[in-house]
C-alpha positions in Angstrom: 234.5 -4.6 -118.9 231.5 -4.2 -116.5 228.0 -3.5 -117.7 228.2 -0.2 -116.0 231.3 0.9 -117.9 229.7 -0.5 -121.1 226.5 1.6 -120.7 228.3 4.6 -119.2 231.8 5.4 -120.6 234.2 7.0 -118.0 233.3 10.6 -118.8 229.7 10.1 -118.6 229.8 7.9 -115.6 231.7 10.6 -113.7 229.1 13.2 -114.7 226.3 10.9 -113.6 227.9 10.3 -110.3 228.4 13.9 -109.8 224.8 14.6 -110.7 223.5 12.0 -108.4 225.8 13.4 -105.5 224.5 16.9 -106.2 220.9 15.7 -106.2 221.4 14.0 -102.8 223.1 17.0 -101.2 220.4 19.4 -102.6 217.7 17.2 -101.1 219.6 17.0 -97.6 220.2 20.7 -97.5 216.8 22.0 -98.5 214.9 23.9 -95.8 211.5 25.6 -95.6 211.8 28.9 -93.9 209.4 31.0 -91.7 208.2 32.8 -94.8 207.2 29.6 -96.4 210.0 29.6 -99.0 211.9 26.6 -100.0 215.7 27.3 -99.9 218.5 25.1 -101.0 221.5 25.9 -98.8 225.1 24.8 -99.3 226.3 21.4 -98.2 229.0 23.2 -96.1 228.5 26.6 -94.4 231.6 28.4 -93.2 230.5 32.1 -93.4 227.2 33.3 -92.0 225.6 36.7 -92.5 223.1 37.8 -89.9 220.4 40.3 -91.3 219.6 41.1 -87.7 222.4 41.2 -85.2 220.3 39.9 -82.3 220.0 36.6 -84.1 223.3 35.9 -82.3 221.2 34.9 -79.3 219.7 32.0 -81.4 222.8 31.3 -83.2 224.6 30.9 -79.8 222.1 28.3 -78.8 223.2 26.2 -81.9 227.0 26.9 -82.0 227.8 26.3 -78.4 231.2 27.6 -77.2 232.1 29.2 -80.5 229.1 31.4 -81.4 231.1 33.8 -83.6 233.3 31.2 -85.4 231.3 31.4 -88.6 229.7 35.0 -88.3 231.2 36.9 -91.4 229.0 40.0 -90.9 225.9 41.3 -89.3 223.4 44.1 -89.1 224.3 46.7 -86.4 221.2 46.5 -84.1 222.9 44.3 -81.6 225.8 46.5 -81.1 223.8 49.8 -81.4 220.5 49.0 -79.5 221.3 46.1 -77.2 224.3 47.6 -75.7 224.4 45.6 -72.4 223.8 42.3 -74.3 226.5 43.1 -76.7 228.8 43.9 -73.7 227.9 40.5 -72.1 229.1 38.7 -75.1 232.1 40.9 -75.6 233.4 40.1 -72.2 233.7 36.5 -73.2 234.4 37.0 -77.0 236.3 40.2 -77.5 236.6 39.4 -81.2 233.0 40.6 -81.7 234.4 44.2 -82.3 236.1 42.9 -85.5 232.9 41.4 -87.1 232.1 43.6 -90.1 228.8 45.6 -90.0 226.6 45.5 -93.2 224.2 48.2 -91.9 222.8 50.0 -88.9 219.8 49.5 -86.9 217.1 49.8 -89.6 216.3 48.0 -92.8 217.0 50.8 -95.1 220.6 51.0 -93.8 221.3 47.4 -94.9 224.0 47.4 -97.6 223.9 44.6 -100.2 227.5 45.8 -101.4 228.8 45.3 -97.8 227.0 42.1 -97.3 228.5 40.6 -100.5 231.9 41.9 -99.5 232.0 39.5 -96.6 231.4 36.6 -98.9 228.7 34.9 -97.0 227.6 31.2 -97.6 224.2 31.9 -96.2 222.1 34.8 -94.8 219.6 34.6 -92.0 216.9 37.3 -91.9 213.9 37.9 -89.7 210.2 38.2 -90.7 209.7 41.1 -88.3 211.8 43.3 -90.6 212.4 45.9 -87.9 216.1 46.0 -88.3 217.0 44.2 -91.6 215.5 43.2 -95.1 212.1 41.5 -95.3 210.9 38.9 -97.7 210.4 40.2 -101.2 212.7 43.2 -100.6 215.2 44.3 -103.3 218.1 43.5 -100.9 217.0 39.8 -100.7 216.6 39.6 -104.4 220.1 40.9 -105.0 221.6 38.6 -102.4 219.9 35.6 -104.1 220.9 36.8 -107.5 224.4 36.8 -106.3 224.1 33.2 -105.2 223.5 33.8 -101.5 220.7 31.7 -100.1 218.5 33.6 -97.7 216.6 31.9 -94.9 214.0 33.7 -92.9 213.3 32.9 -89.3 210.7 34.3 -86.8 211.0 34.5 -83.0 209.1 37.8 -82.8 205.9 38.0 -84.9 204.4 34.7 -83.8 207.1 33.3 -81.4 205.1 30.2 -80.1 204.2 29.2 -83.6 207.4 29.9 -85.5 210.2 29.3 -83.0 210.5 25.4 -83.3 210.4 25.4 -87.2 212.8 28.3 -87.3 215.3 26.6 -85.0 214.9 23.4 -87.1 215.5 25.4 -90.3 218.5 27.1 -88.9 220.0 23.9 -87.4 219.6 22.1 -90.7 221.0 24.9 -92.7 224.3 25.1 -90.7 224.7 21.4 -89.8 223.5 21.8 -86.3 220.5 19.4 -86.3 221.5 17.7 -83.1 221.8 21.0 -81.2 218.7 22.3 -82.5 216.9 19.2 -81.4 218.3 19.3 -77.9 217.1 22.9 -77.4 213.7 22.3 -78.9 213.3 19.4 -76.5 214.1 21.8 -73.6 212.0 24.6 -75.0 209.0 22.2 -75.5 209.3 20.9 -72.0 209.4 24.3 -70.4 206.6 25.8 -72.5 204.5 22.6 -71.6 204.9 23.3 -67.9 202.6 26.3 -68.6 200.2 25.1 -71.3 199.5 21.7 -69.7 198.3 23.5 -66.4 196.3 26.1 -68.2 194.7 23.6 -70.6 193.4 21.7 -67.6 192.3 24.9 -65.9 190.4 26.1 -68.9 188.0 23.2 -68.6 186.9 24.3 -65.2 183.8 26.5 -64.7 185.7 29.1 -62.7 188.3 29.6 -65.6 189.0 33.3 -66.1 191.6 35.2 -68.4 192.8 38.1 -66.3 193.3 41.2 -68.6 197.0 42.2 -68.8 199.0 45.2 -70.2 202.6 45.0 -71.3 204.1 48.5 -71.5 206.9 48.1 -73.9 210.1 50.1 -73.1 208.2 51.8 -70.5 209.7 55.1 -69.5 212.0 55.2 -72.5 209.3 56.0 -75.0 205.9 57.9 -74.8 203.0 55.9 -73.2 201.8 53.5 -74.3 203.6 51.0 -76.4 201.9 47.7 -76.4 201.9 44.2 -78.2 198.8 43.7 -80.4 198.3 40.4 -82.2 201.4 38.4 -82.0 204.8 39.2 -80.4 204.4 39.3 -76.6 200.6 39.4 -77.2 201.0 35.8 -78.1 202.8 35.1 -74.9 200.1 36.8 -72.8 197.5 34.6 -74.3 199.5 31.4 -73.9 200.1 32.4 -70.3 196.3 32.6 -69.7 195.8 36.3 -70.0 193.7 38.7 -72.0 196.0 41.2 -73.8 194.2 44.4 -73.8 196.2 45.5 -76.9 194.8 42.6 -79.0 191.5 44.3 -79.9 193.1 47.7 -80.8 196.4 46.8 -82.5 196.2 44.8 -85.6 199.9 44.0 -85.9 202.4 42.6 -83.5 203.3 46.1 -81.9 201.6 49.4 -81.7 200.4 52.2 -79.4 197.4 52.5 -76.9 196.1 55.7 -75.6 196.2 56.5 -71.9 192.4 56.8 -71.8 191.9 53.3 -73.3 194.6 51.9 -71.0 192.7 53.4 -67.9 189.4 52.2 -69.0 190.6 48.6 -69.7 191.5 48.2 -66.0 194.1 45.4 -66.5 194.7 43.1 -63.6 198.3 42.9 -64.2 200.8 45.6 -65.3 204.1 44.5 -67.0 206.8 47.0 -68.1 209.6 45.9 -70.5 213.1 47.4 -70.2 216.8 47.0 -70.8 219.8 48.0 -68.8 219.5 51.8 -68.9 220.6 53.0 -65.5 220.4 56.7 -65.3 218.4 56.9 -68.5 214.9 56.2 -67.2 213.1 53.0 -67.9 213.2 49.7 -66.3 216.7 48.4 -65.6 216.9 44.8 -66.7 219.4 42.7 -68.3 222.9 41.2 -67.9 224.3 44.1 -65.9 221.2 44.8 -63.8 221.0 44.2 -60.0 217.8 43.3 -58.1 217.8 46.6 -56.3 218.2 48.6 -59.5 215.5 46.6 -61.3 213.0 46.9 -58.4 213.6 50.7 -58.0 213.4 51.5 -61.6 210.2 49.4 -62.0 208.6 51.3 -59.1 209.4 54.6 -60.6 208.2 53.6 -64.1 204.9 52.2 -62.8 204.3 55.3 -60.8 204.4 57.7 -63.8 201.3 59.9 -64.2 200.1 57.7 -67.1 200.1 54.4 -65.2 200.1 55.1 -61.4 196.1 55.2 -61.4 195.9 51.7 -62.8 194.4 49.2 -60.2 197.3 46.8 -61.0 199.9 49.3 -59.9 197.9 50.6 -56.9 197.4 47.0 -55.7 201.0 46.0 -56.1 200.8 44.0 -59.2 203.4 45.6 -61.3 206.2 43.5 -62.8 209.2 43.9 -65.2 210.4 41.8 -68.1 213.7 42.0 -70.2 212.6 43.8 -73.4 214.7 41.6 -75.7 212.5 38.5 -74.8 210.3 39.8 -77.6 212.8 38.7 -80.3 214.5 35.5 -79.0 213.8 31.8 -78.2 214.5 32.9 -74.6 210.9 34.1 -74.5 210.0 30.9 -72.8 211.3 32.6 -69.7 208.8 35.5 -70.3 206.0 32.9 -70.8 206.7 31.3 -67.5 206.8 34.7 -65.7 203.6 36.0 -67.2 201.8 32.7 -66.3 203.0 33.0 -62.7 202.0 36.7 -62.5 198.6 36.2 -64.1 197.8 32.9 -62.2 199.9 32.9 -59.1 197.8 30.2 -57.4 198.2 27.8 -60.3 202.0 28.2 -60.6 203.4 28.4 -57.0 206.6 26.5 -57.9 207.3 27.9 -61.3 210.6 29.8 -61.2 211.5 31.6 -64.4 214.9 32.7 -63.3 215.8 29.1 -62.3 214.6 28.0 -65.8 216.8 30.6 -67.3 219.9 29.5 -65.2 219.4 25.9 -66.6 219.0 27.3 -70.1 222.3 29.2 -69.9 224.2 26.4 -68.2 223.2 23.9 -70.9 223.1 26.1 -74.1 224.6 29.5 -73.8 228.3 30.4 -73.9 228.1 33.3 -71.5 227.1 33.4 -67.9 223.5 33.9 -66.7 224.3 37.2 -65.0 221.8 40.0 -64.3 218.1 40.2 -63.7 215.5 39.6 -66.4 212.3 39.3 -64.4 211.3 41.4 -61.4 208.3 42.2 -59.2 205.8 42.6 -57.8 206.5 46.1 -56.4 204.3 48.2 -54.1 203.3 51.7 -55.2 
């Protein structure tokens, strides 16, 4: 009889080995999420719940050609608010219509009962909380009490700070570490193409941060929605600009008065938009054409609230896809902003070419449409 069998009879040795195996699995499947919470996730994840539907953009980067294979249920914001993005995925993956909804487009519509009914192994939520539960909410407590681990990620509040750790946490949680690392390498390289140039420029005596204004969903809501501290505001700062909303808006998103906007005299005007042909706003996204994007941007920029801006009158008006504010694809917005704010420093930077490479390497749908546009003349 071996010493091991003498010290640990068969029953106890089996329990010991099981305990050791569990301990190793728990350590290997522990992630720290964007809320700073340590979460132990299952060793094998087969059913994923998305507490914000537009997290599918990120999940697709990790899941490759089968982005919906493990999606058991999701919040309704992707289907209800990002109609053209949903249609772009649906053309390739018609099964998306069958994915159960667990709520609508706001946190209060999230149903714990519906969420549990899809039997998720794990749930992903966002820190922004614009469309689903937030950390510390009753919905999260109930999911956890039912044995569903909840992992928070952030691509919106502080995108440049939280994107890489969020991708690592998601990749580790669902067994896609290699895919997460591959995209992070690409992301870091493309962000670095901006930051390296600007870090060097900032050491020069002629360095200046041009003031910029991002008009969020321009033409679809009253003037003037703007990023504050965080969100697209972080991208403006990283692109070498001075976000005029940062000193007035304490959170990631808020509203500026027309009077303040005109008095701030931004050098660059940027309107965000989605595909909304015939509904006003800037027409951008998977279904947009260059002609539609350019004509709609010109119309939005020449509204009474913004047409007197020097940036608009001087032909420095540009357009960005609105959903950049909540996706790792914001690296495209960063490159576009850098080129618009500092054209002489980035003559060869092409955000649309970067996007084409991103889609060819990581996304399961074609890189159709228009996502950046401008400048346009008054």
